[in-house]
N, C-alpha and C positions, 0 to 999 in steps of 0.2 A: 770085736776087736781084741786080740790077744793080750794087749797090754794090761787090761784091767785084772785079770786072774793073777797075773804075775805080781802086780803092785799090791794087790790084797794079801799076798803071801810073803812079800820081800821082808816085812818086819820080822816075822817068825824066822826067816832064813838068817837074817842078820843076828838074831838072838842065838839061834842053835849052832849055825856053822861058824859064825864069826865072833861070838861072844860080845856082842854090843849090849849095852844098857838100854832100857827104854828110851831115854833122852837121846842117846847117840843114835839109836835106830830111827828115831823120828826125824832127826836132822838129815841123816843119809837118805831116808825114805823121799825127801823132798827134792833130791837131785834131778830126777827125769823132769819134774815139773818146772824146776828153775831153767833147765836146758831148754824145754819146749817154749817157755815164756820169752826167752831171748831169741830163739831161732825161728819160730813160727812166723813172725811177720817179715823177716828176712827171706825165708824160703818161700812164703806166699808171693812176695814181690818178684823173686827170681822166676817162680812158675808162671806168674802172669806175663812176664816178658818173654819166657822161652816157650811156654806151652808144654806139650808132652806130659800131660797129667797122668797118663797110664804108667809111662816109664818112672815117674816120681812115685806112684803108689807102689809099683813093683819094687823100687829101690828101698821104699820104707820097710816092706815086709822082709826083704833080704836082710836089712840092718837089724830088724827085730829078731829074726831067726838066729842070726849070729850072736846077738846079745843073750838070748835064752840059752843057746847051747854053751856059750862062754860061761854064763852063770852056773849052769848045771855041771860042768866039768872042772871048775876051779876048785882047788883043794881048800879044805877047811883050815882053821888055824890051830896051832898047838894050844893046849890047855892054858898056857900061861900068858897069852897075849891077845890082842885085838889086831885083826888084819883088815886092811882096806882094800882086798882084792875086788870086792863087789862094785867098787866105783866105776871101773871101766864098763862092765855091762849096764850099769844104771845110766851112765852118759849115753851109751849107744841107744838104750830104750828111749831116752829123752830126744835123742836126734830122729830116730824112727818114727816116734810118736809125733814130734812136731812136723815132720814131713807129711804124714798121714792127715794130721788135723788141717794144716794149711790147705792141702790139695783137695782132700775129700770135701771138706765143708765149703771150700770156695767153688767146687764143681756143681753143687746142688743147684744154684740159680741158672746154670748153663743148660741144664737137661729138663728142667720143669717150667711150666708156664708161669709167667710173673704173679698171676692171681693166686696161684696155689703154693708159692715159694715157702710160706710159713708153715703150711700143712706138711710139705716135704721135710722141712727142718724138724718138726715135731715128730714125724714118723721115724726119721733117722735116729733122733735122740731116744725115742722109745725103744727101738731095736737095740740100741747100744746098752741100754738099761736092763735089758732082759738077762 
């Protein structure tokens, strides 16, 4: 999942490009996770009602690509101030991530036998951690 390398580097980005302190960068770093915590159950419920899981996953990746490109092409801040330009891409990452998490993890029990559901979850988590 392309979210994790981005999130590993976003604190550095906030320091270098936007002049955030460690404390401010840590707070802003949490934005995608806060968005995901709020939206994931809602998106999961919507996906359960509508279906179309593949379209949701595709939408998730499109949102993430837009977020990464936006982050990459946003201008830096002048030397005398702190800019909050990166909030928009971080919110988009949270939205894309919440769609992915709600739909992908909810799909695992649908495609594997009940007796190996735990193993399937473990394999998927192992692959994400690579």
